[in-house]
C-alpha positions in Angstrom: 0.1 -0.1 0.0 2.7 2.6 0.9 4.3 1.8 -2.5 1.2 2.8 -4.5 0.8 6.0 -2.3 4.6 6.9 -3.2 4.0 6.2 -6.9 1.2 8.7 -6.8 3.1 11.4 -5.0 6.0 10.8 -7.5 3.4 10.9 -10.2 2.0 14.0 -9.0 5.3 15.8 -8.2 6.4 15.0 -12.3 3.1 16.4 -13.6 3.4 19.4 -11.5 7.1 20.1 -12.5 6.1 19.4 -16.2 3.3 22.1 -15.8 5.5 24.5 -14.2 8.5 23.9 -16.6 6.5 24.7 -19.8 5.5 28.1 -18.2 9.2 29.2 -18.1 9.8 28.5 -22.0 7.1 31.0 -23.0 8.1 34.3 -23.9 5.9 37.3 -22.6 6.2 40.4 -24.5 6.9 43.5 -22.3 4.2 46.1 -22.4 5.2 48.6 -24.7 5.6 52.1 -23.5 4.8 55.3 -24.9 7.4 57.9 -24.8 7.1 61.4 -23.4 6.9 63.0 -27.0 3.9 61.1 -28.1 2.1 61.6 -24.7 2.6 65.5 -24.9 2.7 65.8 -28.7 0.2 66.1 -31.5 -0.1 66.6 -35.3 -0.4 70.1 -36.4 -3.1 71.2 -38.7 -2.6 73.6 -41.7 -4.3 75.8 -44.1 -2.8 76.1 -47.2 -4.0 78.9 -49.7 -6.1 77.0 -52.3 -4.1 78.6 -55.5 -0.6 80.4 -55.3 -0.7 84.2 -55.4 -3.9 84.5 -53.4 -4.1 87.9 -51.6 -4.6 87.2 -47.9 -5.4 90.0 -46.3 -7.2 88.4 -43.2 -4.0 86.1 -42.7 -6.1 82.8 -43.4 -3.9 80.8 -44.7 -0.3 79.4 -43.7 2.9 80.6 -45.4 4.9 78.3 -47.5 7.5 78.0 -45.0 5.1 77.5 -42.3 3.7 74.5 -44.3 7.1 72.9 -45.0 7.7 72.9 -41.1 4.4 71.6 -40.3 4.7 68.8 -43.1 8.2 68.1 -41.4 6.5 67.7 -37.9 4.0 65.9 -38.8 5.9 63.5 -40.3 8.4 63.1 -37.6 5.1 62.6 -35.3 4.0 59.7 -37.7 7.2 58.1 -37.8 7.4 58.2 -33.7 4.0 57.8 -32.8 2.2 55.5 -35.5 -1.1 54.8 -33.4 -1.7 58.5 -32.3 
């Protein structure tokens, strides 16, 4: 009777070792963190003139230089924060 109990204890121990050892082989992806840049920055909006040479007395349209800066900024933002 004692040997039957002993073999069931050994079997239970072996099964427990198999289950716990398989958990060690799995790789868990570390959580992705969002950089401070992505938390604090955002895409910039722009307002281009509908055509070249438009008179803009109310200063409603962005200049070409401003548009280029905005496009460059937004390209960096998209490359660093694709999910934003």
